[in-house]
C-alpha positions as a printed NumPy array, in Angstrom:
array([[ 13.522,  -4.183,  27.045],
       [ 13.892,  -6.145,  23.865],
       [ 10.635,  -7.931,  24.369],
       [  8.804,  -4.619,  24.869],
       [ 10.05 ,  -3.409,  21.384],
       [  9.202,  -6.784,  19.516],
       [  5.666,  -6.038,  20.972],
       [  5.527,  -2.854,  19.101],
       [  7.139,  -4.174,  16.082],
       [  6.364,  -7.749,  15.72 ],
       [  2.653,  -7.954,  16.482],
       [ -0.465,  -6.52 ,  14.738],
       [ -1.314,  -4.554,  17.489],
       [  2.08 ,  -2.911,  17.804],
       [  1.925,  -2.018,  13.955],
       [ -1.669,  -0.37 ,  14.188],
       [ -0.576,   1.545,  17.227],
       [  2.473,   2.875,  15.733],
       [  0.455,   3.628,  12.375],
       [ -1.803,   5.998,  14.254],
       [  1.205,   7.434,  16.395],
       [  2.801,   8.448,  13.34 ],
       [  0.024,  10.004,  11.533],
       [  0.59 ,  13.566,  12.577],
       [  4.098,  12.999,  10.865],
       [  2.845,  11.795,   7.793],
       [  0.227,  15.253,   8.243],
       [  3.561,  17.185,   8.236],
       [  5.028,  15.332,   4.907],
       [  2.158,  16.461,   3.262],
       [  2.559,  20.022,   4.167],
       [  6.31 ,  20.115,   3.961],
       [  6.376,  18.668,   0.542],
       [  3.285,  20.906,  -0.927],
       [  4.865,  24.05 ,   0.356],
       [  8.363,  22.838,  -1.092],
       [  6.695,  22.553,  -4.579],
       [  5.296,  26.281,  -4.286],
       [  1.855,  24.768,  -3.344],
       [ -0.739,  27.59 ,  -1.602],
       [ -3.864,  26.174,  -2.105],
       [ -5.427,  22.941,  -2.805],
       [ -3.99 ,  22.748,  -6.327],
       [ -1.568,  19.995,  -8.07 ],
       [  1.335,  20.249,  -5.418],
       [ -1.177,  19.577,  -2.74 ],
       [ -2.493,  16.563,  -4.472],
       [  0.82 ,  15.173,  -5.398],
       [  2.161,  15.569,  -2.041],
       [ -1.082,  13.905,  -0.21 ],
       [ -0.752,  10.963,  -3.05 ],
       [  2.997,  10.262,  -2.359],
       [  2.631,  10.403,   1.66 ],
       [ -0.837,   8.381,   1.089],
       [  0.768,   5.313,  -1.044],
       [  3.464,   4.961,   1.493],
       [  1.409,   5.413,   4.671],
       [ -1.167,   3.579,   3.613],
       [  0.332,   0.814,   2.092],
       [  3.765,   0.018,   4.598],
       [  1.739,  -0.918,   7.592],
       [ -0.393,  -3.472,   5.604],
       [  2.918,  -5.105,   3.982],
       [  4.67 ,  -4.897,   7.653],
       [  1.903,  -6.836,   8.936],
       [  1.59 ,  -9.63 ,   6.302],
       [  5.316, -10.024,   6.589],
       [  5.343, -10.581,  10.125],
       [  6.747, -13.741,  10.807],
       [  4.27 , -17.153,  12.077],
       [  5.081, -18.85 ,  15.422],
       [  7.044, -21.571,  13.422],
       [  9.222, -19.172,  10.979],
       [ 12.65 , -20.454,  10.119],
       [ 11.548, -23.936,  11.108],
       [  8.963, -24.835,   8.42 ],
       [  9.497, -25.113,   4.543],
       [  7.751, -21.975,   2.808],
       [  4.155, -23.227,   1.417],
       [  2.636, -22.436,  -1.92 ],
       [ -1.21 , -22.526,  -2.911],
       [ -1.213, -21.488,  -6.674],
       [ -4.852, -23.3  ,  -7.502],
       [ -7.148, -20.147,  -7.621],
       [ -9.646, -20.127,  -4.724],
       [ -8.27 , -23.281,  -3.113],
       [ -6.493, -21.29 ,  -0.322],
       [ -9.703, -18.925,  -0.275],
       [-12.33 , -21.795,   0.257],
       [-10.274, -23.33 ,   3.108],
       [-10.332, -19.878,   4.788],
       [-14.013, -19.755,   4.201],
       [-14.348, -23.368,   5.594],
       [-12.341, -22.437,   9.107],
       [-15.377, -19.844,   9.819],
       [-17.16 , -16.479,   8.665],
       [-15.023, -14.325,  11.204],
       [-11.625, -15.424,   9.874],
       [-12.618, -15.33 ,   6.413],
       [-14.126, -11.96 ,   6.663],
       [-10.708, -10.56 ,   8.61 ],
       [ -8.706, -12.476,   5.88 ],
       [-10.506, -10.964,   2.7  ],
       [-11.069,  -7.647,   4.046],
       [ -7.406,  -7.45 ,   5.202],
       [ -6.03 ,  -8.876,   1.744],
       [ -8.187,  -6.052,   0.467],
       [ -6.633,  -3.29 ,   2.076],
       [ -3.049,  -4.417,   1.417],
       [ -2.469,  -2.117,  -1.564],
       [ -5.82 ,  -0.334,  -1.249],
       [ -3.899,   2.863,  -0.712],
       [ -1.83 ,   2.397,  -3.834],
       [ -4.537,   1.887,  -6.053],
       [ -6.386,   4.69 ,  -4.555],
       [ -3.717,   7.017,  -4.542],
       [ -1.184,   6.368,  -7.438],
       [ -3.253,   7.661, -10.126],
       [ -3.632,  10.794,  -8.468],
       [  0.12 ,  11.14 ,  -8.649],
       [  1.202,   9.592, -11.685],
       [ -0.682,  10.053, -14.93 ],
       [  0.782,   6.871, -16.585],
       [ -1.257,   5.214, -13.918],
       [ -4.574,   6.524, -14.774],
       [ -6.299,   3.192, -15.478],
       [ -7.676,   0.401, -13.684],
       [ -5.769,  -2.306, -15.642],
       [ -2.517,  -0.442, -14.815],
       [ -3.319,  -0.272, -11.038],
       [ -4.248,  -3.666, -11.227],
       [ -0.919,  -4.806, -13.045],
       [  1.126,  -2.725, -10.753],
       [ -0.651,  -4.491,  -7.367],
       [ -0.463,  -7.813,  -8.598],
       [  3.307,  -7.34 ,  -9.417],
       [  4.018,  -5.742,  -6.115],
       [  1.772,  -8.926,  -4.389],
       [  3.851, -11.103,  -6.183],
       [  7.134,  -9.939,  -4.463],
       [  5.529,  -9.865,  -1.486],
       [  4.316, -13.345,  -1.618],
       [  7.483, -14.825,  -3.284],
       [  9.68 , -12.774,  -0.025],
       [  7.16 , -14.645,   2.259],
       [  7.917, -18.133,   0.662],
       [ 11.779, -17.1  ,   0.317],
       [ 12.431, -15.929,   3.86 ],
       [ 10.203, -18.931,   5.366],
       [  7.919, -16.508,   7.491],
       [  5.672, -19.622,   8.009],
       [  3.148, -18.465,   6.044],
       [  1.444, -19.631,   2.58 ],
       [  1.81 , -17.818,  -0.338],
       [ -1.13 , -18.116,  -2.396],
       [ -2.099, -16.97 ,  -5.793],
       [ -5.397, -15.914,  -3.921],
       [ -3.794, -13.352,  -1.997],
       [ -2.58 , -12.1  ,  -5.256],
       [ -5.458, -11.983,  -6.512],
       [ -7.359, -10.07 ,  -3.95 ],
       [ -5.018,  -7.651,  -3.025],
       [ -4.907,  -6.443,  -6.787],
       [ -8.938,  -6.3  ,  -6.378],
       [ -8.346,  -3.881,  -3.449],
       [ -6.14 ,  -1.637,  -5.311],
       [ -8.548,  -1.766,  -8.461],
       [-11.629,  -1.005,  -6.419],
       [ -9.79 ,   1.991,  -4.591],
       [ -8.656,   3.106,  -7.777],
       [-12.671,   3.155,  -9.116],
       [-13.316,   5.23 ,  -5.692],
       [-10.192,   7.915,  -6.455],
       [-11.31 ,   8.328, -10.567],
       [-12.564,  11.705,  -9.831],
       [ -9.562,  13.031,  -8.607],
       [ -6.897,  11.125, -11.174],
       [ -4.146,  13.716, -12.381],
       [ -3.941,  14.676, -15.978],
       [ -0.691,  14.781, -17.908],
       [ -1.222,  18.841, -17.658],
       [ -0.807,  18.633, -13.749],
       [  3.168,  17.962, -13.197],
       [  4.02 ,  19.115,  -9.683],
       [  7.91 ,  19.121,  -9.588],
       [ 10.209,  19.171,  -6.565],
       [ 11.932,  22.383,  -8.288],
       [ 11.198,  25.823,  -8.273],
       [  9.477,  27.096, -11.39 ],
       [ 11.865,  29.208, -13.658],
       [ 10.657,  32.55 , -13.954],
       [ 11.433,  34.294, -17.258],
       [ 14.27 ,  37.355, -17.401],
       [ 12.988,  39.813, -19.323],
       [ 15.697,  41.129, -21.88 ],
       [ 16.04 ,  44.449, -22.314]])
C-alpha cells in the first residue's frame, strides 16, 4: 500500500498524473474565487482568480518534481555548482535528449509564476521584477535541495534557467497584465446608502 502511494507522489509520472487529475478542481477553484468576488463576465475578478489558481497549479507540480529525492538522498552530501554554464555544459555533453529535457524542464519551473503574476499583481508588471521574483524563488528551492541532501546538484544554471523561463512567460502574457485601476477584492463592494 505504501509503495503504491509512493508511486503517485514520489515519481515524475505520478506527479504528472495527479496534476492532470486535479485540473477539474483547479477550474472549480477559479469559478468559486471569481464568483465570490462578484465576477459575472470576463472582467478583473475572473482574470485575478485565473491568475491566482494558475500560479499555484502551474508551479507546485514543477517544484514538487525538482524536490523529489534522488536514489542516494541522505547518503551523499549536497553538491553545489556556482560557476555559470558549467553544469549546463556538463548536461549538454551527456547528450541532446537529456540536455533538452533538463533545459526545457528548468525553463518551465516558474513559467506559470512569470505568466500569471503580472496579471494578478500590479507591482509585478515589469520583466525585471518577474525575473527577480523567479530568481529568488529558485534560489530558495536550490538551497532546500542542498540542505535536505536530496542527491541533486544545486546549480546557478538552474536559477538562471528558472528565471529566464519566468521572464519569457511574462513577456508572453504582457497584453493581459493588470493595471493599478483593476483591484479585485475578496470583500463585497459596499453599496452607498442614500441619505434622506
